[in-house]
Backbone as numpy.savetxt, mean C-alpha at the origin, in Angstrom:
# Nx Ny Nz CAx CAy CAz Cx Cy Cz
-14.75 10.11 4.18 -13.17 10.62 3.36 -12.62 9.61 2.29
-12.21 9.76 1.27 -11.01 8.64 0.35 -10.23 8.77 0.63
-9.68 7.82 0.69 -8.12 7.20 1.27 -7.14 7.71 -0.16
-6.17 8.57 -0.10 -5.37 9.25 -1.37 -4.29 8.03 -1.58
-4.38 7.20 -2.66 -3.35 6.97 -3.32 -2.60 6.85 -4.47
-1.06 6.79 -4.21 -0.48 6.76 -4.88 1.05 5.73 -5.50
0.64 5.31 -6.59 1.56 4.21 -7.31 2.62 4.50 -7.96
3.99 3.93 -7.13 4.97 4.12 -7.21 5.66 3.01 -7.94
7.48 2.89 -8.27 7.63 2.30 -9.22 7.29 0.96 -8.96
6.84 -0.21 -9.74 6.25 -1.30 -9.33 6.01 -2.05 -11.28
6.27 -3.35 -11.77 6.01 -3.94 -12.37 5.00 -3.44 -13.21
4.53 -3.37 -14.78 3.50 -2.81 -15.47 2.51 -4.09 -15.19
2.34 -5.13 -14.83 1.10 -5.72 -14.75 0.66 -5.78 -13.43
1.28 -5.59 -11.91 1.29 -5.27 -11.17 0.39 -4.07 -11.06
0.89 -2.75 -11.76 0.43 -1.65 -11.34 -1.27 -1.56 -12.25
-1.14 -2.50 -13.32 -2.89 -2.63 -13.99 -3.72 -3.10 -13.33
-3.30 -4.14 -12.35 -4.05 -4.92 -11.48 -4.74 -3.97 -10.27
-3.65 -3.14 -9.79 -3.95 -2.06 -8.67 -4.87 -1.19 -9.27
-4.73 -0.30 -10.78 -5.36 0.09 -11.33 -6.67 -0.25 -11.03
-7.10 -1.72 -11.42 -8.57 -2.07 -11.58 -9.03 -2.02 -9.93
-8.12 -2.67 -9.09 -8.54 -2.92 -7.68 -9.10 -1.27 -7.30
-8.18 -0.42 -7.45 -8.47 0.70 -6.62 -9.54 1.48 -7.48
-9.60 1.45 -8.36 -10.49 2.39 -9.50 -11.85 2.08 -9.36
-12.34 0.49 -8.84 -13.48 0.46 -8.57 -13.88 0.83 -7.08
-13.27 1.14 -6.44 -14.04 1.58 -5.22 -14.29 2.99 -4.67
-15.26 2.94 -4.12 -15.62 4.90 -3.64 -14.97 5.23 -3.06
-14.52 4.46 -2.33 -13.39 5.20 -0.85 -11.72 5.56 -0.83
-11.53 5.35 -2.02 -10.58 4.80 -2.46 -10.27 5.86 -4.05
-8.85 6.81 -3.48 -8.68 7.83 -4.98 -7.61 7.44 -5.31
-6.74 6.99 -6.57 -5.84 7.39 -7.25 -5.42 8.44 -7.40
-4.06 9.23 -6.61 -3.48 10.43 -6.92 -2.76 10.39 -8.26
-2.06 9.60 -8.49 -0.76 9.94 -9.48 -0.12 8.04 -9.49
0.68 8.52 -10.74 1.74 7.19 -10.54 3.07 7.90 -10.72
4.04 7.23 -10.16 5.65 7.58 -10.51 6.29 6.35 -10.76
6.61 6.43 -11.73 7.77 4.94 -12.73 8.70 4.63 -11.95
9.63 5.85 -11.24 10.90 6.05 -11.11 11.11 6.49 -9.78
12.13 5.95 -8.66 12.18 5.87 -7.08 12.66 7.50 -7.23
13.52 7.60 -7.99 14.44 8.98 -8.32 13.04 10.07 -8.22
11.98 10.19 -8.96 10.75 11.02 -8.93 10.17 10.83 -7.79
10.08 9.93 -6.83 8.85 9.60 -5.90 8.67 10.59 -4.97
9.59 11.07 -4.21 9.12 12.34 -3.45 8.61 13.40 -4.05
8.84 13.63 -5.12 8.39 14.96 -5.85 6.94 14.79 -5.82
6.83 13.25 -6.43 5.42 12.86 -6.89 4.94 12.28 -5.47
5.50 12.44 -4.22 4.50 11.92 -3.29 4.19 14.00 -2.62
5.14 14.74 -2.65 5.10 16.08 -2.72 3.82 16.97 -3.36
3.79 16.53 -4.44 2.43 17.28 -5.23 1.00 16.73 -5.39
1.30 15.22 -4.62 0.34 14.44 -4.45 -0.92 14.50 -3.02
0.43 14.21 -1.95 -0.06 14.36 -0.81 -1.13 13.59 -0.92
-0.51 12.09 -1.01 -1.33 10.69 -0.89 -1.21 10.42 0.53
-2.27 9.19 0.87 -2.05 8.86 2.34 -1.74 7.70 2.29
-1.44 6.70 1.13 -0.59 5.95 0.79 0.16 5.41 -0.24
1.39 5.07 -0.23 2.21 5.10 -1.34 2.42 3.59 -1.18
2.22 2.90 -2.69 2.40 1.63 -3.24 3.49 1.12 -4.05
4.34 0.28 -3.74 5.25 0.17 -4.37 6.30 -1.25 -4.60
6.54 -1.52 -5.80 6.84 -2.80 -6.03 8.11 -2.91 -5.47
7.99 -4.26 -4.88 9.87 -4.45 -4.42 10.08 -6.25 -5.07
11.00 -6.30 -4.48 12.30 -7.59 -4.49 11.59 -8.29 -3.26
11.67 -7.69 -2.11 11.72 -8.15 -0.87 11.06 -7.33 0.20
10.44 -7.85 0.97 9.83 -6.63 1.70 10.85 -5.66 2.47
11.72 -6.05 2.76 12.60 -5.22 3.67 13.38 -4.09 2.90
13.44 -4.12 1.71 13.95 -2.85 0.85 13.07 -1.38 1.33
11.72 -1.71 1.98 11.39 -0.58 2.22 12.25 0.63 3.14
12.87 -0.66 3.57 13.77 0.75 4.33 14.58 2.02 3.58
14.58 1.70 2.42 15.06 3.22 1.36 13.95 3.89 1.44
13.05 3.90 2.07 12.06 4.98 1.70 11.93 5.76 3.27
13.13 5.50 4.23 13.36 6.31 5.03 13.20 7.81 4.90
14.31 8.49 4.17 13.65 10.30 4.00 12.32 10.18 3.22
11.66 9.42 2.45 10.26 9.53 2.13 9.42 9.77 3.39
9.86 8.91 4.74 8.70 8.82 5.69 9.23 10.36 6.96
10.28 10.67 6.47 10.86 11.65 7.22 10.08 12.91 6.80
10.17 13.32 5.64 9.14 14.71 4.91 7.98 14.37 4.90
7.49 13.17 5.15 6.12 12.87 5.38 5.42 11.74 5.88
5.42 11.99 8.04 5.36 11.21 8.84 4.14 10.33 9.03
2.78 10.94 8.44 1.73 10.04 8.31 1.77 9.35 6.94
2.71 9.26 6.23 2.43 8.74 4.88 2.72 6.78 5.33
1.89 6.17 4.86 1.70 4.38 4.83 2.55 4.43 3.36
3.28 3.06 3.09 3.75 2.52 2.07 3.48 1.24 1.86
2.68 0.72 1.05 2.32 -0.46 1.30 3.53 -1.20 -0.11
4.71 -2.10 0.74 5.24 -2.55 -0.51 4.96 -4.06 -0.77
4.60 -4.37 -2.11 3.98 -5.51 -2.58 5.24 -6.35 -3.25
5.88 -7.37 -3.18 6.42 -8.00 -3.78 5.85 -8.04 -5.41
7.04 -7.75 -6.29 6.74 -7.51 -7.62 6.34 -8.80 -8.03
6.59 -10.07 -7.34 5.54 -11.04 -8.10 4.15 -11.47 -7.52
3.75 -10.29 -6.67 2.59 -10.25 -6.18 2.46 -11.42 -4.91
3.51 -12.01 -4.57 2.15 -13.09 -3.74 3.00 -12.77 -2.36
3.35 -11.65 -2.23 2.53 -11.08 -0.64 3.03 -9.47 -0.43
2.78 -9.05 1.06 2.91 -7.36 0.80 3.37 -7.24 2.19
3.92 -6.05 2.87 3.88 -5.44 4.34 3.60 -3.91 3.74
2.59 -3.86 5.18 2.51 -2.27 5.34 3.49 -1.34 6.18
4.36 -0.47 5.80 4.89 0.15 6.58 4.59 1.52 6.80
4.80 1.49 8.16 4.47 3.37 8.65 5.52 3.73 9.48
5.66 5.03 9.40 6.72 5.41 9.91 7.49 5.19 11.63
6.35 5.26 11.94 6.19 5.08 13.53 6.55 3.21 13.37
7.40 2.73 14.59 7.98 1.68 14.42 6.68 0.63 14.01
6.66 0.28 13.16 5.48 -0.39 13.29 5.70 -1.50 11.35
5.55 -2.72 11.64 5.70 -3.34 10.25 4.28 -4.79 10.78
3.65 -4.94 9.66 2.57 -6.01 9.68 2.89 -6.76 8.73
3.00 -7.70 8.18 2.92 -8.91 7.26 1.43 -8.38 6.77
1.23 -9.27 5.55 -0.13 -8.86 4.70 -0.03 -10.71 4.59
-0.76 -11.62 5.54 -0.49 -12.96 5.41 -1.49 -13.76 4.09
-1.82 -12.54 3.73 -3.10 -13.77 2.46 -3.03 -12.46 1.50
-2.35 -13.07 0.87 -2.62 -11.63 -0.30 -4.00 -11.31 -1.62
-4.86 -10.29 -1.30 -5.60 -10.77 -2.47 -6.18 -9.06 -2.49
-7.18 -8.61 -3.22 -7.78 -7.44 -3.51 -7.99 -7.08 -2.14
-9.02 -7.96 -1.24 -9.73 -7.16 -0.14 -8.41 -7.25 0.85
-7.61 -7.85 0.92 -6.60 -7.64 1.92 -5.70 -6.08 1.72
-5.24 -6.50 0.62 -5.13 -4.74 -0.14 -5.67 -3.63 0.00
-6.98 -3.90 -0.05 -7.74 -2.52 0.26 -7.70 -2.87 2.20
-8.07 -3.23 2.51 -7.28 -2.98 4.17 -6.35 -2.66 4.25
-5.49 -2.94 3.35 -3.92 -2.44 3.94 -4.07 -0.93 3.80
-5.04 -0.38 2.58 -4.61 1.04 2.02 -5.68 1.82 2.95
-6.75 0.97 3.41 -7.86 1.88 4.05 -7.48 2.28 5.18
-6.57 1.33 5.98 -6.91 1.56 7.89 -5.30 0.77 7.85
-3.93 0.80 7.25 -2.49 0.34 7.20 -2.95 -0.50 8.20
-1.83 -1.04 9.33 -1.92 -2.37 10.39 -3.04 -2.48 10.49
-3.68 -1.60 11.37 -5.02 -1.65 11.93 -5.77 -2.68 10.88
-6.23 -2.50 9.98 -6.52 -2.65 8.47 -6.66 -4.36 8.53
-5.13 -4.60 8.61 -5.44 -5.65 8.24 -5.15 -6.77 9.22
-4.69 -6.27 10.34 -5.04 -6.66 11.85 -6.89 -7.09 11.98
-7.66 -6.04 11.50 -8.84 -6.47 11.81 -9.52 -7.28 10.83
-8.82 -7.38 9.40 -9.60 -8.36 8.14 -9.40 -9.26 8.66
-8.00 -10.27 9.17 -7.31 -11.14 9.20 -7.71 -11.58 10.64
-8.79 -11.18 11.54 -9.27 -11.56 12.56 -10.82 -11.60 12.44
-11.29 -11.07 11.78 -12.65 -10.66 11.26 -13.22 -12.49 10.88
-14.12 -12.95 11.63 -14.76 -14.52 11.62 -14.83 -14.48 10.11
-14.81 -15.58 9.53 -14.82 -15.91 8.18 -16.55 -16.94 8.63
-17.11 -16.73 7.10 -18.24 -17.30 7.05 -18.69 -18.49 7.57
-17.90 -19.27 7.55 -17.42 -20.92 8.27 -17.33 -20.92 9.26
-16.80 -19.80 9.92 -16.23 -19.68 11.62 -17.72 -19.38 12.43
-18.21 -18.61 11.19 -20.15 -18.15 12.21 -20.98 -18.87 12.40
-20.36 -20.09 11.66 -21.45 -20.84 11.74 -22.48 -21.41 10.48
């Protein structure tokens, strides 16, 4: 089953990077974009994404999406800082996890499996650790 992703408000350069990152994945499908916070709820209602990705100045700004979570409790929200230096996955249940190393691989892990995907990705042994 493909993970359905909606791109929310964010800088154009970040949107371009995410378009390319998600567009090359067989298990991730972009279901739309929304450039304005005011229209985000309607875009989510219309496209039924699994994950919404937004650009934020700080991760704690994701609290502004509480009404969106109330309407769609299974939704995951990946908040990427507008400077693309870090990100955090937010879920309706009281759960928050930082994305410790921001890369295409960790963004995809977050989109595919939420906080569990980030934890698994970060705890998997690297090639160097395997010997």
